[in-house]
C-alpha positions as CSV (number, residue, x, y, z in Angstrom):
1,M,-21.8,-146.0,-64.2
2,T,-18.9,-144.4,-66.0
3,S,-15.4,-144.4,-64.7
4,G,-12.7,-141.3,-64.3
5,P,-12.6,-139.3,-61.0
6,A,-16.6,-138.5,-61.1
7,S,-17.3,-142.4,-60.1
8,T,-15.0,-142.9,-57.4
9,D,-16.8,-139.6,-55.7
10,P,-19.7,-141.1,-52.9
11,A,-22.1,-138.2,-54.0
12,C,-21.8,-140.0,-57.6
13,T,-21.9,-143.7,-56.8
14,E,-24.2,-143.9,-53.3
15,L,-28.0,-143.3,-53.7
16,P,-29.9,-142.8,-51.1
17,S,-32.5,-145.8,-50.9
18,A,-35.3,-143.7,-51.8
19,A,-33.8,-142.6,-55.1
20,R,-33.7,-146.3,-55.9
21,G,-36.1,-146.6,-58.6
22,G,-37.5,-143.3,-57.3
23,P,-39.5,-140.8,-59.4
24,V,-38.5,-139.1,-62.7
25,S,-37.9,-136.0,-60.8
26,H,-34.9,-137.0,-58.1
27,A,-33.0,-138.9,-61.2
28,F,-33.1,-135.6,-62.7
29,S,-32.0,-133.5,-59.8
30,R,-29.7,-136.3,-59.4
31,V,-28.0,-136.1,-62.9
32,A,-27.8,-132.2,-62.5
33,R,-26.2,-132.5,-59.6
34,L,-23.5,-135.1,-60.6
35,H,-23.2,-132.5,-64.0
36,R,-22.5,-129.4,-61.5
37,I,-19.9,-131.3,-59.6
38,A,-18.0,-132.5,-63.0
39,A,-18.1,-129.3,-64.7
40,G,-16.9,-127.5,-61.6
41,K,-14.1,-129.5,-61.5
42,M,-13.3,-129.6,-65.2
43,L,-13.7,-125.4,-64.9
44,K,-11.5,-125.9,-61.9
45,G,-8.7,-127.3,-64.1
46,A,-9.0,-124.8,-66.4
47,G,-8.5,-122.1,-64.2
48,I,-12.8,-120.8,-64.0
49,Y,-14.9,-120.9,-61.2
50,P,-18.8,-122.4,-61.7
51,G,-20.8,-119.2,-63.1
52,Q,-17.8,-117.7,-65.2
53,E,-17.9,-120.2,-68.0
54,F,-21.3,-118.1,-68.9
55,L,-19.9,-114.9,-69.1
56,M,-16.9,-116.5,-71.2
57,M,-19.4,-118.3,-73.5
58,Y,-21.0,-114.9,-73.9
59,L,-17.6,-112.6,-75.0
60,W,-16.2,-115.9,-77.3
61,D,-19.4,-115.1,-79.4
62,T,-19.9,-111.3,-79.0
63,G,-15.5,-110.3,-78.9
64,A,-15.2,-107.3,-77.4
65,V,-18.2,-105.6,-76.0
66,R,-18.7,-103.1,-73.2
67,Q,-18.8,-104.3,-69.7
68,S,-22.2,-102.4,-69.3
69,E,-23.8,-104.6,-72.2
70,V,-21.9,-108.2,-70.2
71,I,-24.1,-107.1,-67.2
72,K,-27.1,-106.7,-69.2
73,A,-26.5,-110.2,-71.2
74,I,-25.7,-112.3,-68.3
75,G,-28.2,-110.7,-66.2
76,L,-26.3,-110.3,-62.7
77,D,-25.6,-107.8,-60.6
78,P,-22.8,-105.3,-61.5
79,S,-20.8,-105.7,-58.4
80,T,-21.0,-109.5,-58.9
81,V,-20.2,-109.2,-62.7
82,T,-17.0,-106.7,-61.9
83,K,-15.7,-109.4,-59.6
84,M,-15.9,-112.0,-62.0
85,L,-14.3,-110.2,-64.2
86,Q,-11.5,-109.4,-62.3
87,R,-10.7,-113.0,-61.4
88,L,-10.4,-113.7,-65.4
89,E,-8.6,-111.0,-65.8
90,Q,-6.0,-111.9,-63.4
91,A,-6.4,-115.6,-64.7
92,G,-5.5,-114.2,-68.3
93,H,-8.5,-115.4,-69.8
94,V,-10.1,-111.6,-70.0
95,S,-8.6,-108.2,-71.2
96,R,-10.4,-104.6,-70.3
97,C,-9.5,-101.5,-71.9
98,P,-11.0,-98.1,-72.3
99,D,-13.8,-97.8,-75.0
100,P,-12.2,-95.9,-77.8
101,D,-15.3,-94.4,-78.8
102,D,-16.2,-93.4,-75.2
103,R,-13.7,-93.3,-72.8
104,R,-16.2,-93.5,-69.9
105,A,-17.3,-97.1,-70.8
106,V,-14.6,-100.7,-70.6
107,L,-14.3,-103.3,-73.3
108,V,-13.8,-106.5,-72.3
109,D,-12.6,-109.4,-74.5
110,A,-11.7,-112.9,-73.9
111,T,-7.7,-113.6,-74.4
């Protein structure tokens, strides 16, 4: 067991008796759950909600891109992506501006 904030969390230290020596699939689901908890805590410290990190990684890789391309790339509902972008913009993680080539489109970029 590692030291740090996750090791003091009962979800990280108390295994149910069925999990002790249980099947590998349970171990994988347990690791995934612990990773999700630890990642969520780290993201929260950076002002990012779980799920938004994929959007940010996409923007870091692509640079400024149309919002419609972000929606296609991450495969979420347009209203969900719009809400994510609004939150990220309010937190100062992204900027949005009109596309100079098409004023109807919006360019999104990581700040």
